[in-house]
C-alpha atoms as one frame of an Amber mdcrd trajectory, in Angstrom:
protein
 -71.986  10.648-153.179 -75.737  11.096-152.824 -76.262   7.501-154.016 -74.026
   6.228-151.221 -75.807   8.390-148.654 -79.200   7.130-149.867 -78.080   3.491
-149.707 -76.674   3.958-146.186 -79.764   5.724-144.839 -82.129   3.200-146.457
 -80.093   0.369-144.892 -80.352   1.805-141.387 -77.603   4.386-140.933 -78.414
   6.967-138.272 -76.092   9.482-139.872 -73.431   9.961-142.522 -70.527  12.298
-143.055 -67.529  12.901-145.249 -63.916  13.666-144.376 -60.469  13.711-145.920
 -58.293  10.701-145.118 -55.378  13.116-144.638 -57.284  14.575-141.651 -57.692
  11.206-139.905 -55.612  10.460-136.830 -54.092   7.022-137.251 -52.437   5.432
-134.250 -50.998   1.903-133.969 -51.847   2.010-130.240 -55.517   1.320-131.025
 -54.385  -2.252-131.568 -53.599  -2.469-127.833 -57.287  -3.022-127.050 -57.263
  -5.827-129.610 -54.238  -7.447-128.009 -55.968  -7.255-124.623 -58.810  -9.205
-126.274 -61.486  -6.826-125.025 -64.015  -8.141-127.581 -62.890 -11.779-127.467
 -61.969 -11.936-131.168 -58.183 -11.593-130.973 -56.665 -14.441-132.968 -60.076
 -15.907-133.843 -60.973 -13.852-136.943 -58.912 -13.298-140.098 -59.882  -9.611
-140.135 -58.767  -9.036-136.539 -55.268  -8.726-135.113 -52.868 -10.358-135.208
 -53.918 -11.894-138.541 -55.387  -8.868-140.314 -51.956  -7.512-141.185 -49.116
  -5.270-140.115 -50.565  -2.064-138.655 -48.005   0.214-140.309 -48.645  -1.325
-143.740 -52.397  -1.007-143.204 -52.113   2.644-142.215 -49.938   3.308-145.279
 -52.520   1.627-147.506 -55.393   3.598-145.971 -53.500   6.816-146.629 -53.506
   6.051-150.369 -57.183   7.040-150.371 -58.320  10.655-150.498 -61.782  10.612
-148.879 -63.762   8.649-146.327 -67.524   8.306-146.262 -68.400   7.792-142.601
 -71.618   6.180-141.386 -72.972   5.463-137.958 -75.763   3.569-136.285 -77.172
   4.507-132.897 -78.803   1.822-130.781 -81.087   2.497-127.843 -80.358   0.607
-124.635 -82.485  -0.057-121.554 -79.500   0.897-119.380 -75.703   0.888-119.537
 -75.637  -2.837-118.706 -77.975  -3.858-121.554 -75.637  -6.356-123.233 -78.458
  -7.800-125.376 -79.296  -4.300-126.588 -75.641  -3.713-127.485 -75.487  -7.001
-129.350 -78.699  -6.180-131.217 -77.328  -2.753-132.162 -74.095  -4.396-133.365
 -76.086  -6.822-135.547 -77.984  -3.920-137.116 -74.720  -2.081-137.750 -73.150
  -5.189-139.303 -76.187  -5.598-141.571 -75.682  -2.002-142.714 -71.995  -2.677
-143.411 -72.911  -5.795-145.419 -75.468  -3.838-147.462 -72.960  -1.094-148.196
 -70.324  -3.677-149.134 -72.722  -5.265-151.622 -73.584  -1.908-153.181 -70.278
  -0.011-153.117 -69.137  -1.234-156.497 -72.219   0.402-158.058 -70.975   3.855
-157.077 -67.214   3.459-156.461 -64.397   1.763-158.347 -61.547   1.551-155.856
 -62.456   1.599-152.176 -61.760   0.180-148.739 -64.741  -0.540-146.504 -64.177
  -0.700-142.760 -66.673  -1.738-140.113 -66.798  -1.896-136.345 -65.231  -4.840
-134.558 -64.683  -8.240-136.102 -65.726  -9.153-139.630 -69.254 -10.541-139.800
 -69.508 -11.608-143.432 -69.546 -15.296-142.459 -71.633 -16.823-139.700 -68.393
 -18.160-138.242 -64.828 -17.413-139.247 -62.630 -20.205-140.541 -59.655 -18.912
-138.511 -60.299 -21.088-135.401 -60.250 -24.149-137.705 -56.945 -22.951-139.190
 -58.532 -22.784-142.657 -58.019 -19.843-145.043 -60.523 -16.991-145.083 -63.604
 -18.208-146.951 -64.263 -14.811-148.561 -61.050 -12.758-148.632 -62.437 -10.285
-151.200 -65.604  -9.717-149.159 -64.085  -9.758-145.665 -64.352  -6.480-143.744
 -61.801  -5.324-141.173 -62.571  -2.620-138.645 -61.640   1.028-138.396 -59.722
   0.157-135.226 -57.752  -2.600-136.983 -56.489   0.153-139.301 -55.540   2.321
-136.325 -58.267   4.920-136.928 -59.071   7.204-133.996 -62.848   6.752-134.260
 -63.816   9.542-131.838 -61.778  12.006-133.873 -63.130  10.568-137.134 -66.648
  11.248-135.888 -65.744  14.843-135.126 -64.088  15.625-138.467 -66.988  14.039
-140.352 -69.602  16.054-138.439 -71.070  13.148-136.471 -71.526  12.805-132.724
 -69.435  10.110-131.069 -71.623  10.019-127.955 -75.348  10.167-128.610 -76.941
  10.347-125.210 -77.623   8.260-122.149 -78.470   4.619-122.803 -77.237   4.580
-126.384 -74.473   2.743-128.177 -72.988   4.133-131.382 -71.117   2.148-134.014
 -69.107   3.618-136.882 -67.893   2.423-140.241 -66.246   4.036-143.197 -65.594
   3.686-146.883 -62.305   5.133-148.086 -62.160   6.097-151.753 -60.551   8.422
-154.300
């Protein structure tokens, strides 16, 4: 576990934690925000709803894992309307997720890595062109796509969900046995 923590912190994680998957609150309702297209990715990314998969099957699969290594990044914003700052923080978080994805197989055999928001492995997803996913074994869905209650996940893993005024916090996780 220390290797994973070291990799995450070296790659920019603000904090890490560990929890039992059995303690996670899963709720299919988290997909409602996806269906309302809050982030603009609904139907445009293979790792986002509706294409990522059946929520109940995904929750069942996630529950086959025993533990989850949780990581977070905290971005500083000029104010609560700092969209560029939020986008920059998201890019840093996605770079962390990519680094962890590249290094997970060095420390884990069977795992599921989940990020925040849409998959960012490719510069642009092939979904809008109606082509198959270019990297299905590398693609990374989000915690929310799996119905994870992220605020509760933060709490059970010992991490703060809200990290102060003018900050944005992103979470990811690696489920493993």
